[in-house]
C-alpha positions in Angstrom: -4.6 -19.8 -38.2 -1.1 -18.8 -39.2 1.3 -17.1 -36.8 1.4 -14.2 -39.3 -2.3 -13.4 -38.9 -2.5 -14.1 -35.1 -2.9 -11.0 -33.0 0.0 -10.5 -30.6 -2.1 -8.7 -28.0 -5.7 -9.6 -27.3 -7.8 -7.6 -24.8 -11.2 -8.7 -23.5 -14.0 -6.8 -21.7 -15.5 -9.7 -19.8 -19.2 -8.6 -19.6 -22.4 -10.4 -18.7 -21.8 -12.2 -15.4 -24.8 -10.6 -13.7 -27.1 -11.1 -16.6 -26.0 -14.8 -16.9 -27.0 -15.3 -13.2 -30.2 -13.4 -13.5 -31.3 -15.5 -16.5 -30.9 -18.5 -14.3 -32.5 -17.0 -11.2 -29.2 -17.2 -9.4 -27.4 -14.6 -7.2 -25.0 -12.3 -9.1 -22.2 -13.8 -7.1 -22.6 -17.1 -8.9 -22.3 -15.3 -12.2 -19.0 -13.9 -11.1 -17.7 -17.3 -9.9 -18.6 -18.8 -13.3 -16.9 -15.8 -14.9 -13.6 -16.9 -13.2 -14.0 -20.4 -14.7 -14.5 -18.8 -18.1 -11.3 -16.8 -17.7 -9.4 -20.0 -16.8 -10.6 -21.6 -20.0 -9.7 -18.6 -22.1 -6.3 -18.1 -20.6 -5.4 -21.8 -21.2 -6.6 -21.6 -24.9 -5.0 -18.3 -25.6 -1.6 -19.6 -24.4 -2.1 -22.8 -26.5 -2.8 -21.0 -29.8 0.2 -18.6 -29.3 -1.2 -15.3 -28.1 1.7 -13.3 -26.7 -0.3 -11.0 -24.4 -3.8 -11.2 -23.0 -5.4 -8.3 -21.1 -8.8 -8.7 -19.4 -11.0 -6.1 -17.8 -11.8 -7.5 -14.3 -12.8 -4.4 -12.3 -13.1 -0.9 -13.6 -12.5 2.3 -11.6 -16.2 2.9 -12.0 -17.2 -0.5 -10.5 -16.8 0.9 -7.0 -20.3 2.4 -7.6 -21.9 -1.0 -7.4 -23.6 -2.2 -4.2 -21.1 -2.6 -1.3 -21.9 -6.3 -0.8 -21.1 -7.1 -4.4 -17.9 -5.1 -4.3 -16.8 -6.9 -1.2 -17.6 -10.3 -2.8 -15.6 -9.3 -5.9 -12.5 -8.4 -3.9 -12.7 -11.7 -2.0 -13.2 -13.7 -5.2 -10.2 -11.8 -6.7 -7.9 -12.7 -3.7 -9.0 -16.4 -3.8 -8.4 -16.6 -7.5 -4.9 -15.2 -7.3 -3.9 -17.8 -4.8 -5.3 -20.6 -7.0 -3.8 -19.3 -10.2 -0.1 -19.5 -9.2 0.4 -23.2 -9.8 -1.5 -23.5 -13.1 0.0 -20.3 -14.5 3.5 -21.5 -13.7 2.8 -24.9 -15.3 1.5 -23.1 -18.4 4.4 -20.6 -18.6 2.1 -17.6 -18.1 3.3 -14.5 -16.4 0.7 -12.6 -14.5 0.5 -8.8 -14.0 -2.2 -6.7 -12.4 -2.6 -3.3 -14.0 -4.5 -0.4 -12.5 -4.5 1.9 -9.5 -3.8 -0.7 -6.7 -3.7 1.9 -3.9 -7.5 1.5 -3.3 -7.1 -2.2 -2.5 -6.6 -3.6 1.0 -3.1 -4.5 2.2 -4.1 -8.2 2.1 -5.2 -8.0 -1.6 -2.1 -6.1 -2.6 0.1 -8.7 -0.9 -1.8 -11.5 -2.8 -1.2 -9.6 -6.1 2.5 -9.1 -5.3 2.9 -12.7 -4.4 1.2 -14.0 -7.6 3.2 -11.6 -9.8 6.5 -12.6 -8.2 5.8 -16.3 -8.4 4.9 -16.2 -12.1 7.5 -13.6 -13.1 9.6 -16.2 -15.0 6.8 -17.2 -17.4 7.7 -16.5 -21.0 4.9 -18.3 -23.0 2.3 -15.5 -22.5 1.7 -12.4 -20.4 -1.7 -12.2 -18.7 -2.7 -8.7 -17.5 -5.6 -8.4 -15.1 -7.0 -4.9 -15.2 -8.3 -4.1 -11.7 -9.4 -0.7 -10.5 -8.4 0.3 -14.0 -9.6 3.1 -16.3 -8.2 4.1 -19.7 -8.3 7.8 -18.8 -6.4 7.1 -15.5 -3.8 5.1 -17.5 -3.2 8.0 -19.9 -2.9 10.5 -17.0 -0.5 8.4 -14.9 1.7 7.9 -18.0 1.8 11.6 -18.7 2.7 12.4 -15.1 5.5 9.8 -15.1 6.9 11.3 -18.3 6.9 14.8 -16.7 8.5 13.6 -13.5 11.2 12.0 -15.6 11.7 15.3 -17.4 10.6 14.0 -20.8 8.5 15.8 -23.3 5.1 14.2 -23.5 4.9 12.7 -27.0 3.2 9.5 -28.3 6.6 7.8 -28.2 7.3 8.7 -24.5 3.8 7.9 -23.4 4.1 4.3 -24.6 7.0 3.9 -22.2 4.8 4.6 -19.2 1.4 3.2 -20.1 0.5 0.0 -18.2 0.6 -2.2 -21.3 1.3 -2.3 -25.0 -0.9 -1.5 -28.1 -3.9 -3.9 -28.6 -4.4 -5.8 -31.9 -7.8 -7.3 -31.1 -10.3 -6.0 -28.6 -13.2 -8.3 -27.7 -16.3 -7.3 -25.7 -18.7 -10.0 -24.6 -22.3 -9.6 -23.4 -23.7 -7.9 -26.5 -22.8 -4.3 -25.5 -21.2 -2.1 -28.1 -18.8 0.2 -26.2 -15.3 0.0 -24.8 -16.2 1.5 -21.4 -12.9 3.4 -20.7 -10.7 0.3 -21.3 -7.3 0.7 -22.9 -8.2 3.9 -24.7 -4.8 4.7 -25.9 -3.7 1.2 -26.6 -6.9 0.4 -28.6 -6.4 3.3 -31.1 -5.9 0.9 -33.9 -7.4 -2.2 -32.5 -9.9 -4.4 -34.4 -13.0 -4.4 -32.2 -15.1 -7.6 -32.0 -18.5 -7.5 -30.2 -19.8 -10.9 -29.1 -23.3 -11.5 -27.8 -22.2 -14.4 -25.6 -22.4 -13.7 -21.9 -18.9 -14.1 -20.3 -19.6 -17.2 -18.1 -20.5 -19.0 -21.4 -17.3 -18.0 -23.1 -14.9 -20.7 -24.2 -12.3 -21.7 -26.7 -15.0 -21.8 -29.4 -15.9 -18.2 -29.0 -12.3 -17.1 -28.8 -11.5 -19.0 -32.0 -14.4 -17.3 -33.8 -13.0 -13.9 -32.8 -9.5 -14.9 -34.0 -10.9 -16.2 -37.3 -12.7 -12.8 -37.8 -9.5 -11.0 -37.0 -7.7 -13.0 -39.7 -10.1 -11.5 -42.3 -9.3 -7.9 -41.3 -7.0 -5.7 -43.4 -4.7 -3.8 -41.1 -3.8 -0.7 -43.0 -2.7 1.8 -40.3 -3.5 4.8 -42.6 -2.1 3.2 -45.8 -4.2 2.0 -48.8 -4.9 -1.6 -49.7 -2.7 -1.1 -52.8 0.3 -0.1 -50.7 -0.1 -3.2 -48.5 -0.3 -5.4 -51.6 2.8 -3.8 -53.0 4.7 -4.2 -49.8 3.7 -7.8 -49.4 4.8 -8.6 -53.0 
């Protein structure tokens, strides 16, 4: 794939951990642990092929509705993963950011987030955004509030300054569901959306390459006609 056709910002809704575990008569916790391993594979491959920014949906603002034991396990798994990611992310030149409303997390988890962000802040090869306690509607609201506090008129241009991350080129959802579930609503306005039936723990470089190859076939018009794009290219 040429650099010209490679999406700069890929976003992934990592879906299917629970179903993966259920299909194997395992506890849901094992599905989430395998999901972390899949994320490790995808981050490594995305950096290798030249993706500039990767944003993954780890925990939505609606996921607090899940059983308390599962939520507790997810928070513990998140904290453990953060501590383990620092060295490999630094070696790969990947900068980590956690986006979302972090006020709902424990002090210990917020400290782990802050430490990992600080330790990887020098990475320039790729930016990895972990969306945790995140919702697209929340993101839009907080951006509008920040613009108003700054005394700026709320316009598309000023909103982009305060949103948690940049516009998305390719949005992938795994697990066979066909919805975006309140993820990066503003940023995905012109995203190409790719739905994959693979359950997230099974996801690998092969599946990501298939999505990138599909993206390469898309014509990104942004309101223009095909003839205008052809004329501009020539």
